[in-house]
C-alpha positions as CSV (number, residue, x, y, z in Angstrom):
1,M,-48.5,-19.5,85.4
2,D,-50.7,-17.8,82.8
3,L,-49.6,-19.7,79.7
4,Y,-48.7,-23.3,78.9
5,S,-46.9,-23.4,75.6
6,S,-46.1,-27.0,74.7
7,S,-47.9,-30.3,74.7
8,H,-45.4,-31.5,77.4
9,T,-46.6,-28.8,79.8
10,I,-50.3,-28.9,79.2
11,P,-51.9,-30.4,82.3
12,S,-53.6,-33.7,81.3
13,E,-56.9,-32.6,82.8
14,Y,-56.9,-29.5,80.5
15,W,-56.2,-31.7,77.4
16,H,-58.9,-34.1,78.6
17,A,-61.4,-31.1,78.9
18,I,-60.5,-29.9,75.4
19,S,-60.8,-33.4,73.9
20,N,-64.2,-34.0,75.5
21,N,-65.6,-30.4,75.1
22,D,-66.1,-30.2,78.8
23,S,-68.1,-27.1,79.7
24,N,-67.1,-27.5,83.3
25,F,-63.7,-25.9,82.4
26,D,-65.2,-22.9,80.6
27,D,-63.8,-19.7,82.0
28,H,-61.2,-21.6,84.0
29,F,-58.9,-21.6,80.9
30,Y,-58.9,-21.0,77.2
31,Y,-56.9,-22.7,74.5
32,G,-55.4,-21.3,71.4
33,V,-54.2,-23.0,68.2
34,K,-51.0,-21.6,66.9
35,T,-51.6,-22.5,63.3
36,T,-54.9,-20.6,63.0
37,K,-54.2,-18.0,65.8
38,I,-57.7,-18.7,67.1
39,F,-58.6,-19.3,70.8
40,C,-61.6,-21.2,72.2
41,R,-63.3,-22.3,75.3
42,P,-62.7,-26.0,76.3
43,S,-66.3,-26.8,75.4
44,C,-65.9,-25.6,71.8
45,K,-67.3,-28.2,69.3
46,S,-64.7,-27.4,66.7
47,R,-62.3,-30.1,65.4
48,L,-59.8,-31.3,67.9
49,P,-56.5,-29.5,67.2
50,N,-53.1,-31.2,67.2
51,K,-51.9,-31.1,70.8
52,H,-48.5,-29.8,69.7
53,N,-50.2,-26.7,68.3
54,V,-52.1,-25.8,71.4
55,Y,-51.4,-23.1,73.9
56,I,-53.3,-22.8,77.2
57,F,-54.3,-19.4,78.6
58,K,-55.7,-18.7,82.0
59,K,-57.4,-15.5,80.7
60,A,-58.9,-14.6,77.4
61,Q,-57.1,-11.2,77.6
62,I,-53.7,-13.0,77.5
63,A,-54.7,-14.8,74.2
64,L,-55.9,-11.5,72.7
65,Q,-52.6,-9.7,73.8
66,L,-50.6,-12.5,72.1
67,G,-52.5,-11.9,68.8
68,F,-55.0,-14.8,69.0
69,R,-58.5,-14.1,67.7
70,P,-61.7,-15.3,69.4
71,C,-63.4,-18.3,67.9
72,K,-66.6,-17.5,66.0
73,R,-68.3,-20.7,67.2
74,C,-67.8,-20.6,70.9
75,K,-67.2,-16.9,71.3
76,P,-64.8,-16.9,74.2
77,D,-65.2,-13.7,76.3
78,N,-68.0,-12.7,73.8
79,V,-65.5,-10.8,71.6
80,L,-66.3,-11.0,67.9
81,L,-63.9,-10.8,65.0
82,P,-65.3,-8.4,62.3
83,N,-66.6,-10.5,59.4
84,E,-64.3,-8.8,56.8
85,E,-61.2,-9.6,58.9
86,W,-62.4,-13.2,59.4
87,I,-63.0,-13.7,55.7
88,E,-59.5,-12.3,54.9
89,L,-58.0,-14.9,57.4
90,I,-59.9,-17.6,55.5
91,C,-58.7,-16.4,52.2
92,A,-55.1,-16.3,53.4
93,W,-55.4,-19.8,54.7
94,I,-56.8,-21.0,51.4
95,D,-54.0,-19.2,49.5
96,Q,-51.5,-21.2,51.6
97,N,-53.3,-24.5,51.5
98,Y,-55.0,-24.6,48.1
99,D,-53.3,-27.9,47.2
100,E,-54.9,-29.7,50.0
101,N,-58.3,-31.5,50.0
102,I,-60.4,-28.6,51.1
103,T,-64.1,-28.8,51.5
104,L,-66.6,-26.4,53.1
105,Q,-66.7,-28.6,56.2
106,V,-62.8,-28.5,56.5
107,L,-63.0,-24.7,56.3
108,A,-65.7,-24.6,58.9
109,D,-63.7,-26.8,61.2
110,V,-60.5,-24.8,60.8
111,F,-62.3,-21.5,61.3
112,H,-64.6,-22.6,64.1
113,S,-67.9,-22.0,62.3
114,S,-70.8,-23.8,60.9
115,P,-70.5,-24.5,57.1
116,F,-73.7,-22.5,56.5
117,H,-72.5,-19.4,58.4
118,L,-69.1,-19.5,56.8
119,Q,-70.6,-19.9,53.3
120,R,-73.2,-17.1,53.8
121,T,-70.6,-14.7,55.3
122,F,-68.0,-15.4,52.6
123,N,-70.6,-14.9,49.8
124,K,-71.7,-11.6,51.4
125,I,-68.1,-10.2,51.7
126,K,-66.4,-11.7,48.6
127,K,-69.4,-12.1,46.3
128,E,-68.5,-15.7,45.6
129,S,-68.5,-19.0,47.5
130,P,-65.4,-20.2,49.4
131,L,-65.1,-23.1,47.0
132,N,-65.3,-20.9,43.9
133,Y,-62.5,-18.8,45.5
134,L,-60.5,-21.9,46.1
135,Q,-61.0,-23.1,42.5
136,R,-60.0,-19.7,41.1
137,I,-56.8,-19.8,43.2
138,R,-56.0,-23.3,41.9
139,L,-56.6,-22.3,38.3
140,N,-54.5,-19.2,38.6
141,R,-51.6,-21.3,40.1
142,A,-52.0,-23.8,37.3
143,A,-52.0,-21.1,34.6
144,N,-48.7,-19.8,36.1
145,Q,-47.2,-23.3,36.0
146,L,-48.3,-23.8,32.4
147,K,-46.5,-20.6,31.4
148,E,-43.4,-21.0,33.6
149,T,-42.7,-24.8,33.7
150,N,-42.5,-27.8,31.5
151,H,-44.4,-30.0,33.9
152,T,-47.1,-32.3,32.6
153,I,-50.7,-31.4,32.8
154,Q,-51.3,-34.3,35.1
155,F,-48.5,-33.1,37.4
156,I,-49.8,-29.5,37.4
157,S,-53.4,-30.5,38.1
158,S,-52.3,-32.7,41.0
159,S,-49.9,-30.0,42.4
160,V,-52.7,-27.4,42.6
161,G,-55.2,-29.7,44.3
162,F,-57.2,-31.4,41.6
163,S,-57.3,-35.2,42.0
164,N,-58.3,-35.8,38.4
165,S,-56.5,-34.3,35.4
166,S,-59.4,-34.6,33.0
167,Y,-61.7,-32.8,35.4
168,F,-58.9,-30.2,35.8
169,S,-58.8,-29.8,32.0
170,T,-62.6,-29.4,31.8
171,V,-62.7,-26.8,34.6
172,F,-59.6,-24.9,33.2
173,K,-61.2,-24.7,29.7
174,K,-64.5,-23.5,31.2
175,Y,-62.7,-20.8,33.2
176,Y,-60.1,-19.6,30.6
177,N,-62.0,-20.6,27.5
178,I,-59.0,-22.5,26.2
179,T,-57.5,-26.0,27.0
180,P,-54.4,-26.2,29.2
181,N,-52.4,-27.5,26.3
182,N,-53.4,-24.6,24.0
183,Y,-52.9,-22.2,26.9
184,R,-49.3,-23.4,27.2
185,K,-48.8,-23.2,23.4
186,K,-50.1,-19.7,23.5
187,F,-47.2,-18.7,25.8
188,N,-44.7,-20.7,23.7
189,C,-43.9,-23.2,26.5
190,K,-42.6,-26.5,25.1
191,L,-42.9,-29.9,26.9
């Protein structure tokens, strides 16, 4: 069999190799993570994925044919994803998960890179840091909610990923040059 597609069929020795970054299994199989569509060698030092999201491939070519991208950290089969495409995947992931607690290390773990490499590449392609991009996405989502809903500032700040509403208000004012309450009033939204 060339593909194991669920945690119930993954041989225990394969899962043990992934869990322990065992290089003895490199080139015997590869594993892909269905949530990121990235595949790795068993020895990859990236964060351990949820077992239910793992596919096992006997050959790197099978992973590629199924739309999985090679990891930038362990470089299975020495195939590289172009930086522009990699950064677009990161942006799409941020766009979907902006309300989570995202740090540079979290992004590096999810996208199988070092924080330094991810930051440098992101800056080069997007002309801003990944965390500035994240903050811009959060503020745009908050501005939309201020215009379109009657939710409280505290609720909105929390729903877009800010853990502190006063910090959110400070950042919002710095970005839009207006407080969240005045922004809402400007668009005639009433609480």
